[in-house]
KEVOMI-735451 format. One record per residue (C-alpha): residue in one letter; x, y, z. Coordinates in nm, 3 decimals, always signed. Example, Ala and Ser with C-alpha at 12.3 -4.5 7.8 and 13.67 -1.06 7.14 Angstrom:
<margus>
  type       xx       yy       zz
     A   +1.230   -0.450   +0.780
     S   +1.367   -0.106   +0.714
</margus>
This chain:
<margus>
  type       xx       yy       zz
     M   -2.840  -30.628   +3.696
     R   -2.851  -30.785   +4.033
     A   -2.624  -30.707   +4.333
     A   -2.276  -30.861   +4.336
     K   -2.368  -31.104   +4.605
     D   -2.659  -31.239   +4.404
     L   -2.460  -31.287   +4.082
     K   -2.361  -31.641   +3.987
     A   -2.017  -31.718   +3.854
     G   -2.005  -31.614   +3.498
     A   -1.956  -31.331   +3.245
     E   -2.146  -31.062   +3.439
     L   -1.942  -31.118   +3.758
     D   -1.621  -31.132   +3.542
     A   -1.707  -30.792   +3.390
     L   -1.785  -30.631   +3.723
     V   -1.446  -30.748   +3.869
     A   -1.256  -30.636   +3.566
     E   -1.400  -30.288   +3.587
     A   -1.414  -30.234   +3.962
     V   -1.102  -30.428   +4.082
     M   -0.874  -30.475   +3.793
     G   -0.905  -30.112   +3.652
     W   -1.048  -30.195   +3.306
     K   -1.240  -29.930   +3.114
     N   -1.526  -29.941   +2.876
     V   -1.630  -30.293   +2.966
     R   -1.920  -30.389   +2.732
     R   -2.101  -30.706   +2.622
     E   -1.963  -30.851   +2.304
     G   -2.182  -30.831   +1.988
     D   -2.257  -31.211   +1.992
     G   -2.349  -31.202   +2.363
     A   -2.084  -31.465   +2.459
     G   -1.886  -31.244   +2.702
     Y   -1.750  -30.900   +2.764
     R   -1.467  -30.684   +2.614
     G   -1.302  -30.385   +2.741
     K   -0.976  -30.203   +2.770
     R   -0.723  -30.315   +3.018
     P   -0.418  -30.131   +3.147
     D   -0.082  -30.278   +3.043
     K   +0.235  -30.242   +3.241
     L   +0.303  -29.895   +3.107
     G   -0.042  -29.767   +3.191
     R   -0.176  -29.769   +2.835
     F   -0.513  -29.921   +2.764
     R   -0.531  -30.215   +2.527
     A   -0.854  -30.380   +2.396
     A   -0.904  -30.735   +2.522
     R   -1.161  -30.990   +2.618
     V   -1.249  -31.006   +2.991
     P   -1.092  -31.327   +3.140
     P   -1.306  -31.572   +3.338
     Y   -1.212  -31.449   +3.687
     S   -1.514  -31.616   +3.855
     T   -1.465  -31.964   +3.709
     E   -1.087  -32.015   +3.658
     P   -0.869  -32.031   +3.964
     R   -0.563  -31.913   +3.768
     E   -0.738  -31.586   +3.668
     A   -0.881  -31.541   +4.018
     A   -0.522  -31.558   +4.159
     A   -0.447  -31.218   +4.000
     L   -0.689  -31.052   +4.239
     G   -0.455  -31.085   +4.546
     P   -0.161  -30.893   +4.402
     R   -0.403  -30.627   +4.252
     L   -0.573  -30.568   +4.587
     E   -0.235  -30.546   +4.749
     Q   -0.148  -30.269   +4.498
     L   -0.464  -30.085   +4.594
     G   -0.405  -30.125   +4.971
     R   -0.713  -30.340   +5.015
     L   -0.558  -30.682   +5.083
     G   -0.649  -30.688   +5.457
     K   -1.016  -30.606   +5.385
     F   -1.013  -30.867   +5.106
     L   -0.884  -31.142   +5.332
     K   -1.134  -31.050   +5.607
     E   -1.426  -31.073   +5.351
     L   -1.297  -31.396   +5.216
     E   -1.264  -31.547   +5.559
     K   -1.624  -31.454   +5.634
     S   -1.748  -31.600   +5.316
     A   -1.551  -31.921   +5.355
     H   -1.655  -31.957   +5.719
     A   -2.016  -31.930   +5.618
     E   -1.969  -32.225   +5.382
     G   -1.779  -32.419   +5.638
     M   -1.437  -32.442   +5.472
     P   -1.097  -32.283   +5.509
     A   -1.039  -31.957   +5.319
     E   -0.760  -32.129   +5.115
     W   -1.021  -32.356   +4.963
     A   -1.256  -32.081   +4.850
     P   -1.371  -32.115   +4.498
     P   -1.294  -31.832   +4.239
     D   -1.644  -31.684   +4.260
     H   -1.601  -31.630   +4.631
     L   -1.276  -31.458   +4.569
     C   -1.442  -31.233   +4.317
     R   -1.721  -31.133   +4.562
     A   -1.473  -31.065   +4.842
     A   -1.258  -30.852   +4.608
     L   -1.568  -30.650   +4.510
     K   -1.658  -30.592   +4.870
     A   -1.306  -30.501   +4.947
     V   -1.293  -30.218   +4.699
     G   -1.648  -30.103   +4.783
     A   -1.799  -30.196   +4.448
     H   -2.087  -30.407   +4.591
     R   -2.309  -30.098   +4.588
     A   -2.212  -30.016   +4.228
     A   -2.302  -30.364   +4.110
     T   -2.665  -30.281   +4.035
     A   -2.572  -30.172   +3.689
     L   -2.279  -30.209   +3.460
     R   -2.231  -29.907   +3.250
     A   -2.534  -29.887   +3.021
     Q   -2.456  -29.912   +2.658
     R   -2.475  -29.553   +2.538
     K   -2.513  -29.443   +2.185
     P   -2.230  -29.232   +2.061
     P   -2.316  -28.866   +2.040
     R   -2.437  -28.739   +1.714
     R   -2.187  -28.557   +1.501
     A   -2.330  -28.211   +1.547
     E   -2.361  -28.252   +1.928
     A   -1.997  -28.368   +1.939
     L   -1.876  -28.076   +1.737
     R   -2.070  -27.833   +1.960
     H   -1.930  -28.002   +2.271
     R   -1.579  -27.980   +2.135
     R   -1.614  -27.609   +2.047
     R   -1.750  -27.527   +2.388
     R   -1.455  -27.707   +2.563
     A   -1.208  -27.525   +2.338
     S   -1.352  -27.182   +2.412
     G   -1.339  -27.252   +2.788
     G   -1.713  -27.258   +2.837
     R   -1.884  -27.553   +2.989
</margus>
């Protein structure tokens, strides 16, 4: 996968934002290849399976980035990155398209370096390996 600044608006950028900014876990490509699914935290902190929303193409979805970055204490950095991005395009920051918001949010949380690869799809451990691992953890050995 390319760096966050090179990604075009679409499913890959949405998945990266969901994982790095919004706190989703286990973000993976759907079986049919249409988008990404993952587990998002609900209001009580439990993780629920859901489809990743189109943060980079829908302004309503991208509007959720501001409050989330305020929760994380990164709102100032986000606004500074957004201002730089919008100034480079010759427009006010308030007019920035959703994909610019996503890239600024990724830079604000420091995920632009981690954008080189979404979590690789790993095969589940074989049954015997999983059992050995569980026994090791139960006995206190690592």
